GUMAR-726614 format. One record per atom (N, C-alpha, C, O): z, x, y; atom name; residue in one letter. Coordinates in Angstrom, 1 decimal. Each point is the difference from the previous one (the first is absolute). Layout:
BEGIN
Z X Y CA a
...
//
This chain:
BEGIN
-1.7 -9.1 -25.7 N x
0.4 1.2 0.7 CA x
1.4 0.3 -0.3 C x
0.8 -0.9 -0.4 O x
-0.4 2.1 0.6 N x
1.4 0.4 -0.2 CA x
0.6 0.4 1.4 C x
-0.6 0.8 0.7 O x
1.6 -1.4 -0.3 N x
0.6 0.3 1.3 CA x
1.2 1.0 -0.3 C x
1.1 -0.4 -0.4 O x
-1.4 1.6 0.7 N x
1.0 1.1 -0.1 CA x
0.6 0.4 1.3 C x
0.8 1.0 0.1 O x
-1.3 -1.6 1.0 N x
0.4 0.5 1.3 CA x
1.5 0.0 0.3 C x
0.5 0.8 0.7 O x
0.2 -1.7 -1.4 N x
1.5 0.0 0.2 CA x
0.6 1.2 -0.6 C x
1.2 0.3 0.3 O x
-1.9 0.4 -1.2 N x
0.5 1.2 -0.6 CA x
-0.2 1.3 0.8 C x
0.5 1.0 -0.3 O x
-1.3 -1.1 1.4 N x
-0.3 1.1 0.8 CA x
1.2 0.3 0.9 C x
0.5 -0.9 0.6 O x
-0.1 2.1 -0.5 N x
1.1 0.4 0.8 CA x
-0.5 0.0 1.5 C x
-0.8 0.8 0.4 O x
1.3 -1.8 0.3 N x
-0.4 -0.2 1.4 CA x
0.5 1.2 1.0 C x
-0.5 0.1 1.1 O x
1.4 0.7 -1.6 N x
0.4 1.2 0.8 CA x
-0.9 1.2 -0.2 C x
0.2 1.0 0.7 O x
-1.1 -1.1 -1.6 N x
-0.9 1.1 -0.3 CA x
-1.5 -0.4 0.3 C x
-0.8 0.0 -0.9 O x
0.6 -0.4 2.1 N x
-1.3 -0.5 0.5 CA x
-0.5 0.9 1.1 C x
0.8 0.3 0.9 O x
-2.1 0.0 -0.9 N x
-0.6 0.7 1.2 CA x
-0.2 -1.0 1.1 C x
-0.5 -1.1 -0.2 O x
0.8 1.5 1.4 N x
-0.1 -0.9 1.1 CA x
-1.4 -0.1 0.6 C x
-0.3 0.3 1.1 O x
-0.6 -0.8 -2.0 N x
-1.4 -0.1 0.5 CA x
-0.6 -1.4 -0.6 C x
0.5 -0.5 -1.0 O x
-1.5 0.0 1.7 N x
-0.8 -1.1 -0.5 CA x
-1.4 0.6 -0.1 C x
-0.6 0.4 1.0 O x
0.0 -0.4 -2.2 N x
-1.4 0.4 -0.1 CA x
-0.8 -1.2 -0.4 C x
0.5 -1.0 -0.4 O x
-1.8 1.1 0.7 N x
-0.9 -1.0 -0.3 CA x
-1.3 0.6 -0.5 C x
-0.5 1.0 0.5 O x
-0.1 -1.7 -1.5 N x
-1.3 0.5 -0.5 CA x
-1.2 -0.5 0.8 C x
-0.1 -1.2 0.2 O x
-0.7 2.1 0.3 N x
-1.2 -0.3 0.6 CA x
-1.1 0.5 -0.8 C x
0.2 0.7 -1.0 O x
-1.5 -1.0 1.3 N x
-1.1 0.4 -0.8 CA x
0.0 1.4 -0.5 C x
-0.4 0.3 -1.1 O x
0.8 0.6 2.0 N x
0.0 1.5 -0.4 CA x
1.3 0.6 -0.3 C x
0.2 1.2 0.0 O x
0.9 -2.0 -0.3 N x
1.2 0.5 -0.4 CA x
1.2 -0.7 0.6 C x
-0.1 -1.0 0.7 O x
1.3 1.6 -0.9 N x
1.3 -0.5 0.5 CA x
0.3 0.6 1.3 C x
-0.1 1.2 0.2 O x
0.5 -2.0 0.8 N x
0.4 0.5 1.3 CA x
1.4 -0.5 0.4 C x
0.5 -1.0 -0.4 O x
0.2 1.8 1.2 N x
1.3 -0.3 0.4 CA x
-0.1 -0.8 1.3 C x
-0.5 0.4 1.0 O x
1.1 -1.7 -1.1 N x
-0.1 -0.9 1.1 CA x
1.3 -0.1 0.7 C x
0.1 -0.4 1.2 O x
1.0 0.6 -1.9 N x
1.4 -0.1 0.6 CA x
0.9 1.1 -0.5 C x
-0.1 0.5 -1.2 O x
1.0 -0.1 2.0 N x
1.0 1.0 -0.4 CA x
1.1 0.0 1.1 C x
0.0 -0.8 0.9 O x
1.0 1.7 -1.1 N x
1.1 0.1 0.9 CA x
-0.3 0.9 1.2 C x
-1.0 0.7 -0.1 O x
1.7 -0.8 1.2 N x
-0.3 0.9 1.2 CA x
-0.1 1.5 -0.3 C x
-0.9 0.6 0.5 O x
1.7 -0.1 -1.4 N x
0.0 1.4 -0.3 CA x
-1.2 0.4 -0.8 C x
-0.4 1.2 -0.1 O x
-0.4 -2.1 -0.5 N x
-1.2 0.3 -0.7 CA x
-1.2 -0.5 0.7 C x
-1.1 -0.1 -0.7 O x
1.1 -0.3 1.9 N x
-1.1 -0.6 0.7 CA x
-1.3 0.8 0.0 C x
-1.1 -0.5 0.1 O x
1.2 1.8 -0.3 N x
-1.1 0.9 -0.1 CA x
-1.0 -0.3 -1.1 C x
-1.1 0.4 0.0 O x
1.6 -1.2 -1.0 N x
-0.8 -0.3 -1.2 CA x
-0.8 -1.3 0.1 C x
-0.8 -0.3 -0.8 O x
1.1 -0.4 1.9 N x
-0.7 -1.4 0.2 CA x
-1.5 0.2 0.0 C x
-0.5 0.8 0.7 O x
-0.1 -1.7 -1.4 N x
-1.5 0.0 0.0 CA x
-0.7 1.0 -0.8 C x
-1.2 0.0 -0.1 O x
2.0 0.9 -0.6 N x
-0.6 1.0 -0.8 CA x
-0.2 -0.5 -1.5 C x
0.8 -0.8 -0.4 O x
-1.8 1.4 -0.2 N x
-0.3 -0.4 -1.4 CA x
0.9 0.8 -0.9 C x
0.1 1.2 0.1 O x
0.6 -1.9 -1.0 N x
0.8 0.6 -1.0 CA x
-0.8 0.5 -1.2 C x
-0.6 -0.8 -0.7 O x
0.5 2.1 0.5 N x
-0.9 0.6 -1.0 CA x
0.8 0.5 -1.2 C x
-0.5 0.1 -1.1 O x
1.8 0.3 1.3 N x
0.8 0.5 -1.1 CA x
1.4 -0.1 0.3 C x
0.4 -0.2 1.2 O x
0.4 0.2 -2.2 N x
1.5 0.1 0.1 CA x
0.5 1.1 -0.9 C x
-0.3 0.1 -1.2 O x
1.0 0.9 1.9 N x
0.4 1.2 -0.7 CA x
-1.2 0.7 -0.6 C x
0.2 0.6 -1.1 O x
-1.3 -0.6 1.7 N x
-1.2 0.7 -0.5 CA x
-0.8 -0.8 -1.1 C x
-1.0 0.5 -0.5 O x
1.5 -1.6 0.1 N x
-0.6 -0.8 -1.1 CA x
-0.9 -1.0 0.6 C x
0.5 -0.8 0.9 O x
-1.8 0.7 -1.2 N x
-0.9 -0.9 0.6 CA x
0.4 -1.5 -0.1 C x
0.6 -0.4 -1.1 O x
-0.8 -0.3 2.1 N x
0.4 -1.5 0.0 CA x
-0.7 -0.7 -1.1 C x
0.6 -0.9 -0.6 O x
-1.8 1.2 0.2 N x
-0.7 -0.6 -1.1 CA x
0.8 0.1 -1.3 C x
0.1 -0.9 -0.8 O x
0.5 2.1 0.6 N x
0.8 0.3 -1.2 CA x
1.2 -0.8 0.0 C x
0.4 -0.6 -1.0 O x
0.3 0.5 2.1 N x
1.2 -0.7 0.2 CA x
-0.2 -1.5 -0.2 C x
0.7 -0.7 -0.7 O x
-1.8 0.2 1.3 N x
-0.4 -1.4 -0.1 CA x
-0.3 -0.4 -1.4 C x
0.4 -1.1 -0.5 O x
-1.1 2.0 -0.2 N x
-0.3 -0.2 -1.4 CA x
1.3 -0.2 -0.9 C x
0.1 -0.9 -0.8 O x
0.9 1.7 1.1 N x
1.2 -0.1 -0.8 CA x
0.8 -1.2 0.4 C x
0.5 -0.7 -0.9 O x
-0.4 0.4 2.2 N x
0.7 -1.2 0.5 CA x
-0.6 -1.3 -0.5 C x
0.6 -1.0 -0.2 O x
-1.9 1.1 0.0 N x
-0.8 -1.3 -0.4 CA x
0.4 -0.4 -1.4 C x
-0.3 -1.1 -0.5 O x
1.0 2.0 -0.3 N x
0.4 -0.4 -1.3 CA x
1.2 -0.9 0.0 C x
0.4 -0.5 -1.0 O x
0.2 0.3 2.2 N x
1.2 -0.9 0.1 CA x
-0.3 -1.4 0.2 C x
0.9 -0.9 0.0 O x
-2.2 0.5 0.1 N x
-0.4 -1.4 0.3 CA x
-1.3 -0.3 -0.6 C x
-0.8 0.9 -0.3 O x
0.5 -2.2 0.0 N x
-1.3 -0.4 -0.5 CA x
-1.0 0.0 1.1 C x
0.3 -0.5 1.1 O x
-1.4 1.1 -1.4 N x
-1.1 0.1 1.0 CA x
-1.0 -1.1 -0.2 C x
-0.9 0.2 -0.9 O x
1.0 -1.3 1.6 N x
-1.0 -1.1 -0.2 CA x
-1.3 0.3 0.7 C x
-1.1 -0.4 -0.5 O x
1.2 1.1 1.6 N x
-1.2 0.4 0.7 CA x
0.3 1.1 1.0 C x
1.2 0.3 0.1 O x
-2.1 0.3 0.5 N x
0.3 1.2 0.9 CA x
0.9 -0.4 1.2 C x
0.7 0.9 0.5 O x
-0.7 -2.1 -0.1 N x
0.9 -0.4 1.1 CA x
1.5 0.2 -0.4 C x
0.8 0.3 0.8 O x
-0.5 -0.5 -2.1 N x
1.4 0.2 -0.5 CA x
0.4 1.5 0.3 C x
1.2 0.2 0.4 O x
-2.0 0.7 -0.7 N x
0.3 1.4 0.3 CA x
0.2 0.3 1.5 C x
0.9 0.6 0.4 O x
-1.8 -1.2 0.4 N x
0.0 0.3 1.4 CA x
1.3 -0.6 0.6 C x
0.5 0.5 1.0 O x
0.0 -1.6 -1.5 N x
1.2 -0.6 0.5 CA x
1.3 0.6 -0.5 C x
0.9 0.3 0.8 O x
-0.9 0.1 -2.1 N x
1.2 0.5 -0.6 CA x
0.3 1.5 0.2 C x
1.2 0.4 0.3 O x
-2.2 0.4 -0.3 N x
0.2 1.5 0.1 CA x
0.7 0.4 1.3 C x
1.0 0.8 -0.1 O x
-1.4 -1.3 1.2 N x
0.8 0.4 1.2 CA x
1.4 -0.4 0.0 C x
0.9 0.7 0.6 O x
-0.5 -1.7 -1.3 N x
1.4 -0.4 -0.1 CA x
0.8 0.8 -1.0 C x
1.2 0.1 0.1 O x
-1.9 0.6 -1.0 N x
0.6 0.8 -1.0 CA x
0.1 1.5 0.3 C x
1.0 0.6 -0.3 O x
-2.0 -0.1 1.1 N x
0.0 1.4 0.3 CA x
1.2 0.4 0.9 C x
0.3 1.2 0.2 O x
0.3 -2.2 0.4 N x
1.1 0.3 0.9 CA x
1.4 0.2 -0.7 C x
1.0 0.3 0.5 O x
-1.0 -0.6 -1.8 N x
1.2 0.1 -0.8 CA x
0.2 1.4 -0.6 C x
-0.8 0.4 -0.8 O x
1.8 0.3 1.3 N x
0.3 1.3 -0.5 CA x
0.4 -0.1 -1.4 C x
-0.3 0.9 -0.8 O x
1.0 -1.9 0.4 N x
0.4 -0.2 -1.4 CA x
-1.2 -0.1 -0.9 C x
0.0 0.7 -1.1 O x
-1.1 -1.4 1.5 N x
-1.2 0.0 -0.9 CA x
-0.7 1.3 0.0 C x
-0.5 0.5 -1.0 O x
0.4 0.2 2.2 N x
-0.6 1.3 0.1 CA x
0.7 1.0 -0.9 C x
-0.6 0.8 -0.7 O x
1.9 -0.9 0.6 N x
0.8 0.9 -0.8 CA x
-0.2 -0.4 -1.5 C x
-0.1 0.9 -0.9 O x
0.1 -2.2 0.6 N x
-0.2 -0.4 -1.4 CA x
-1.3 0.6 -0.6 C x
-0.1 0.4 -1.1 O x
-1.0 -0.5 1.9 N x
-1.3 0.5 -0.5 CA x
-0.2 1.5 0.2 C x
-1.0 0.6 -0.4 O x
2.0 0.1 0.9 N x
0.0 1.5 0.2 CA x
-0.7 0.4 1.2 C x
-0.4 1.2 0.1 O x
0.2 -2.0 0.9 N x
-0.7 0.4 1.2 CA x
0.9 0.5 1.1 C x
-0.4 0.5 1.0 O x
1.7 -0.7 -1.3 N x
1.0 0.5 1.0 CA x
1.3 0.4 -0.8 C x
0.3 -0.6 -1.0 O x
0.3 1.7 1.5 N x
1.3 0.4 -0.7 CA x
1.2 -0.3 0.9 C x
1.1 -0.3 -0.5 O x
-1.3 0.3 1.8 N x
1.1 -0.2 1.0 CA x
-0.3 -1.2 0.8 C x
-1.1 -0.7 -0.2 O x
2.0 0.4 1.1 N x
-0.2 -1.2 0.9 CA x
-0.9 0.4 1.2 C x
-0.4 -0.9 0.8 O x
0.1 2.2 -0.6 N x
-0.8 0.4 1.1 CA x
-1.4 0.1 -0.5 C x
-0.3 0.6 -1.0 O x
-0.7 -1.3 1.7 N x
-1.3 -0.1 -0.5 CA x
-1.0 0.6 1.0 C x
0.2 -0.1 1.2 O x
-1.2 0.8 -1.7 N x
-1.0 0.6 0.9 CA x
-1.3 -0.9 -0.1 C x
-0.6 0.0 -1.1 O x
0.2 -0.6 2.2 N x
-1.2 -0.8 0.0 CA x
-1.2 0.9 0.5 C x
0.1 0.7 1.0 O x
-1.2 -0.8 -1.8 N x
-1.2 0.7 0.5 CA x
-0.9 -1.1 0.7 C x
-0.3 -1.0 -0.6 O x
0.0 1.3 1.9 N x
-0.6 -1.0 0.8 CA x
-1.3 0.5 0.6 C x
0.0 1.2 0.5 O x
-1.0 -2.0 -0.5 N x
-1.3 0.4 0.7 CA x
0.0 -0.5 1.4 C x
0.2 -1.2 0.2 O x
-0.4 2.1 0.8 N x
0.0 -0.5 1.4 CA x
-1.5 -0.4 0.3 C x
-0.9 0.1 -0.8 O x
0.7 -0.4 2.1 N x
-1.3 -0.5 0.5 CA x
-1.0 1.1 -0.1 C x
-1.2 -0.3 -0.1 O x
1.6 1.6 0.1 N x
-1.0 1.1 -0.1 CA x
-0.4 0.3 -1.4 C x
-0.8 0.8 -0.3 O x
1.5 -1.5 -0.7 N x
-0.3 0.2 -1.4 CA x
0.9 1.1 -0.6 C x
-0.2 0.3 -1.2 O x
1.1 0.2 2.0 N x
0.9 1.1 -0.5 CA x
1.2 -0.6 -0.7 C x
0.5 -1.1 0.3 O x
-0.1 1.8 -1.4 N x
1.2 -0.5 -0.7 CA x
1.2 0.8 0.6 C x
0.0 1.2 0.2 O x
1.0 -2.0 0.2 N x
1.3 0.5 0.5 CA x
1.1 -0.5 -0.8 C x
0.0 -1.2 -0.5 O x
1.1 1.9 0.3 N x
1.1 -0.4 -0.8 CA x
1.1 -0.5 0.9 C x
0.2 0.6 1.1 O x
0.5 -1.6 -1.5 N x
1.1 -0.6 0.8 CA x
1.2 -0.2 -1.0 C x
-0.2 -0.8 -1.0 O x
1.3 1.4 1.2 N x
1.2 -0.2 -0.8 CA x
0.7 -1.3 0.5 C x
0.3 -0.1 1.2 O x
0.0 -0.8 -2.1 N x
0.6 -1.2 0.3 CA x
1.2 -0.3 -0.9 C x
-0.1 0.4 -1.2 O x
1.1 -0.9 1.7 N x
1.2 -0.3 -0.8 CA x
0.2 -1.5 -0.1 C x
-0.5 -0.8 0.8 O x
1.3 0.4 -1.8 N x
0.2 -1.4 -0.2 CA x
0.6 -0.6 1.3 C x
0.7 0.7 0.7 O x
-0.9 -2.0 -0.6 N x
0.5 -0.6 1.2 CA x
-0.3 -1.5 0.0 C x
-0.9 -0.4 -0.8 O x
1.4 -0.3 1.7 N x
-0.2 -1.5 0.1 CA x
-1.0 -0.3 1.1 C x
0.2 0.5 1.1 O x
-1.2 -1.3 -1.4 N x
-0.9 -0.4 1.0 CA x
0.3 -1.5 0.3 C x
-0.1 -0.8 -0.9 O x
0.5 0.6 2.2 N x
0.4 -1.4 0.4 CA x
-0.8 -0.4 1.1 C x
-0.8 0.8 0.6 O x
0.9 -2.1 -0.2 N x
-0.7 -0.5 1.2 CA x
0.4 0.8 1.2 C x
-0.7 0.2 1.0 O x
2.0 0.1 -0.9 N x
0.6 0.7 1.1 CA x
-0.4 1.4 0.2 C x
-0.2 0.5 1.1 O x
-0.1 0.2 -2.2 N x
-0.3 1.5 0.1 CA x
-1.4 0.3 -0.3 C x
-0.3 1.2 0.1 O x
-0.5 -2.1 -0.5 N x
-1.4 0.4 -0.4 CA x
-0.9 0.2 1.2 C x
0.1 -0.6 1.0 O x
-0.9 1.6 -1.2 N x
-1.1 0.3 0.9 CA x
-1.3 -0.3 -0.8 C x
-0.1 0.2 -1.2 O x
-0.9 -0.8 1.9 N x
-1.2 -0.3 -0.8 CA x
-1.3 0.3 0.8 C x
0.1 0.1 1.3 O x
-1.1 0.1 -2.0 N x
-1.3 0.3 0.7 CA x
-0.6 -1.4 0.3 C x
0.0 -0.9 -0.8 O x
-0.5 0.8 2.0 N x
-0.6 -1.2 0.4 CA x
-1.5 0.2 0.1 C x
-0.5 0.8 0.9 O x
-0.3 -1.4 -1.8 N x
-1.4 0.3 0.0 CA x
-0.7 -0.6 1.3 C x
0.6 -0.9 0.6 O x
-1.8 1.4 -0.3 N x
-0.7 -0.6 1.1 CA x
-0.3 -1.4 -0.1 C x
0.1 -0.8 0.9 O x
-0.4 0.4 -2.2 N x
-0.3 -1.4 -0.3 CA x
0.7 -0.3 -1.3 C x
-0.2 0.7 -1.0 O x
1.0 -1.7 1.0 N x
0.7 -0.4 -1.2 CA x
-0.9 -0.7 -1.0 C x
-0.7 -1.0 0.3 O x
0.6 1.5 -1.5 N x
-0.8 -0.6 -1.1 CA x
0.4 -1.5 -0.2 C x
1.2 -0.3 0.1 O x
-2.1 -0.5 -0.5 N x
0.3 -1.4 -0.3 CA x
1.1 -0.2 -0.9 C x
0.9 -0.9 0.1 O x
-0.8 1.8 -1.2 N x
1.0 -0.2 -1.0 CA x
1.4 0.2 0.5 C x
1.0 -0.4 -0.7 O x
-0.8 1.1 1.9 N x
1.3 0.2 0.5 CA x
0.4 -1.0 1.1 C x
1.1 0.0 0.5 O x
-2.0 -0.8 -0.1 N x
0.2 -0.9 1.2 CA x
1.0 -1.1 -0.2 C x
0.8 -0.4 0.9 O x
-0.8 -0.2 -2.1 N x
0.8 -1.2 -0.2 CA x
0.7 0.1 -1.4 C x
0.0 -0.9 -0.8 O x
0.7 2.0 0.6 N x
0.7 0.2 -1.2 CA x
1.1 -0.9 -0.3 C x
0.3 -0.3 -1.2 O x
0.3 -0.3 2.2 N x
1.2 -0.8 -0.2 CA x
-0.3 -1.5 -0.2 C x
0.8 -0.8 -0.5 O x
-2.1 0.4 0.8 N x
-0.3 -1.4 -0.2 CA x
-0.5 -0.2 -1.5 C x
-0.4 1.0 -0.6 O x
0.5 -2.2 0.1 N x
-0.4 -0.3 -1.4 CA x
-1.5 0.2 -0.1 C x
-0.4 0.7 -0.9 O x
-0.3 -1.3 1.8 N x
-1.5 0.1 0.0 CA x
-0.5 0.4 1.4 C x
0.7 -0.3 1.0 O x
-1.9 0.8 -0.9 N x
-0.6 0.3 1.2 CA x
-1.5 -0.1 -0.2 C x
-0.5 0.4 -1.0 O x
-0.2 -1.0 2.0 N x
-1.4 -0.1 -0.1 CA x
-0.6 0.2 1.4 C x
0.5 -0.4 1.0 O x
-1.7 1.0 -1.0 N x
-0.7 0.2 1.2 CA x
-1.5 0.2 -0.3 C x
-0.4 0.5 -1.1 O x
-0.4 -0.9 2.0 N x
-1.5 0.2 -0.2 CA x
-0.4 1.0 1.1 C x
0.2 -0.2 1.2 O x
-0.9 1.2 -1.7 N x
-0.5 1.1 0.9 CA x
-1.5 -0.3 0.1 C x
-0.8 0.4 -0.8 O x
0.5 -1.0 1.9 N x
-1.3 -0.5 0.2 CA x
-1.1 1.2 0.1 C x
-1.0 -0.1 -0.6 O x
1.4 1.2 1.2 N x
-0.9 1.1 0.1 CA x
-0.4 0.6 -1.3 C x
-1.1 0.7 -0.2 O x
1.9 -0.9 -0.8 N x
-0.3 0.6 -1.4 CA x
-0.3 -1.2 -1.0 C x
-0.2 0.3 -1.2 O x
0.2 -1.5 1.7 N x
-0.1 -1.2 -0.9 CA x
1.0 0.1 -1.2 C x
-0.4 -0.1 -1.2 O x
1.6 0.4 1.5 N x
1.0 0.3 -1.0 CA x
1.2 -1.0 0.2 C x
0.6 -0.1 1.0 O x
-0.4 -0.7 -2.1 N x
1.2 -0.8 0.0 CA x
1.1 0.7 -0.8 C x
-0.2 0.3 -1.2 O x
1.3 0.0 1.8 N x
1.1 0.8 -0.6 CA x
1.2 -0.9 -0.3 C x
0.4 -0.7 0.9 O x
0.0 0.8 -2.1 N x
1.2 -0.7 -0.4 CA x
1.0 1.0 -0.5 C x
-0.3 0.8 -0.9 O x
1.5 -0.8 1.4 N x
1.1 0.8 -0.4 CA x
1.0 -0.8 -0.7 C x
0.6 -0.9 0.6 O x
-0.4 1.2 -1.9 N x
0.9 -0.8 -0.8 CA x
1.2 0.9 -0.3 C x
-0.1 0.8 -0.9 O x
1.2 -1.0 1.6 N x
1.2 0.9 -0.1 CA x
1.0 -0.4 -1.1 C x
0.7 0.8 -0.5 O x
-0.5 -2.1 0.3 N x
1.0 -0.5 -0.9 CA x
-0.4 -1.3 -0.6 C x
-0.5 -0.9 0.6 O x
0.8 0.8 -1.9 N x
-0.3 -1.2 -0.7 CA x
1.1 -1.0 0.2 C x
1.0 -0.2 -0.8 O x
-1.0 -0.5 2.0 N x
1.0 -0.9 0.4 CA x
-0.7 -0.9 1.1 C x
-0.9 0.4 0.6 O x
1.4 -1.6 -0.5 N x
-0.5 -0.9 1.0 CA x
0.9 -1.3 0.1 C x
1.1 0.0 -0.5 O x
-1.6 -0.9 1.2 N x
0.7 -1.3 0.3 CA x
0.5 -0.6 -1.3 C x
1.1 -0.5 -0.1 O x
-2.0 0.4 -0.9 N x
0.4 -0.7 -1.3 CA x
1.2 0.7 -0.6 C x
0.9 -0.7 -0.5 O x
-1.0 2.0 0.4 N x
1.1 0.7 -0.7 CA x
1.3 0.0 0.8 C x
1.1 0.0 -0.5 O x
-1.2 0.1 1.8 N x
1.1 -0.1 0.9 CA x
0.7 -1.3 -0.1 C x
1.3 -0.1 0.0 O x
-2.1 -1.0 -0.1 N x
0.6 -1.3 -0.3 CA x
0.8 -0.1 -1.3 C x
1.1 -0.6 -0.1 O x
-1.7 1.2 -0.9 N x
0.6 0.0 -1.3 CA x
1.2 0.9 -0.1 C x
1.0 -0.4 -0.7 O x
-1.0 1.6 1.2 N x
1.0 1.0 -0.2 CA x
0.8 0.4 1.3 C x
1.0 0.6 -0.1 O x
-1.5 -1.0 1.2 N x
0.6 0.3 1.3 CA x
0.6 -1.2 0.7 C x
0.8 -0.7 -0.6 O x
-1.2 0.5 1.8 N x
0.4 -1.2 0.7 CA x
-1.1 -0.6 0.8 C x
-1.0 0.7 0.4 O x
1.1 -2.0 -0.1 N x
-1.0 -0.8 0.6 CA x
-0.3 0.5 1.5 C x
-1.1 -0.1 0.4 O x
2.1 0.5 0.3 N x
-0.2 0.5 1.4 CA x
-0.9 1.2 0.0 C x
-0.9 0.1 0.9 O x
1.1 0.9 -1.8 N x
-0.9 1.1 0.0 CA x
-1.3 -0.3 -0.5 C x
-1.0 0.5 0.5 O x
0.9 -1.4 -1.4 N x
-1.3 -0.4 -0.6 CA x
-0.9 -0.7 1.0 C x
-1.2 0.2 0.0 O x
1.8 -0.9 1.0 N x
-0.8 -0.6 1.0 CA x
-0.8 1.0 0.9 C x
-1.0 -0.3 0.6 O x
1.6 1.5 -0.5 N x
-0.6 1.1 0.8 CA x
-1.1 0.8 -0.8 C x
-0.7 0.8 0.6 O x
0.7 -1.0 -1.9 N x
-0.9 0.9 -0.8 CA x
-1.3 -0.5 -0.2 C x
-0.3 -1.3 0.0 O x
-0.7 2.2 -0.3 N x
-1.3 -0.5 -0.4 CA x
0.0 -0.5 -1.4 C x
0.9 0.3 -0.8 O x
-1.9 -1.1 0.4 N x
-0.1 -0.5 -1.3 CA x
-0.7 1.1 -0.9 C x
-0.9 0.6 0.4 O x
1.4 -0.5 -1.6 N x
-0.7 1.0 -0.9 CA x
-1.3 -0.6 -0.5 C x
-0.7 0.7 -0.8 O x
//
């Protein structure tokens, strides 16, 4: 893989967090002044369909499998610099085309800004999907008896063995074994 993220201008970022769900990209986090867009499906940027934008942005990385697209595209569509590079934006002001719960498309003008822990607003789903429940732990496992499902979440390739070798013994004692 090629890590070009350090070349992205951090001052030219849209203050949103999007996530890919089965039927498209949805806005999960933004700043207070943009809270009206929370939970809406992102269908276009400046009138250009998200599928077209995703197709262009996907040329920036190797696609090992569909999960690579689902993970990387939401992190790239927020870069005004990349949107300008591919010709999807001319200015720093961006118009998002969003589908609301009624299925109607509404436009929302958004400007660059910083999304921080202190200023972010987020949509809280009725039920948190398993994949979001333990994002900070190295591993997570649970058995859902009603579905006969054993779920393993593998977040990071790290564990007791690597912490002993590259970290410190005190941290390693608290970690699971890989």
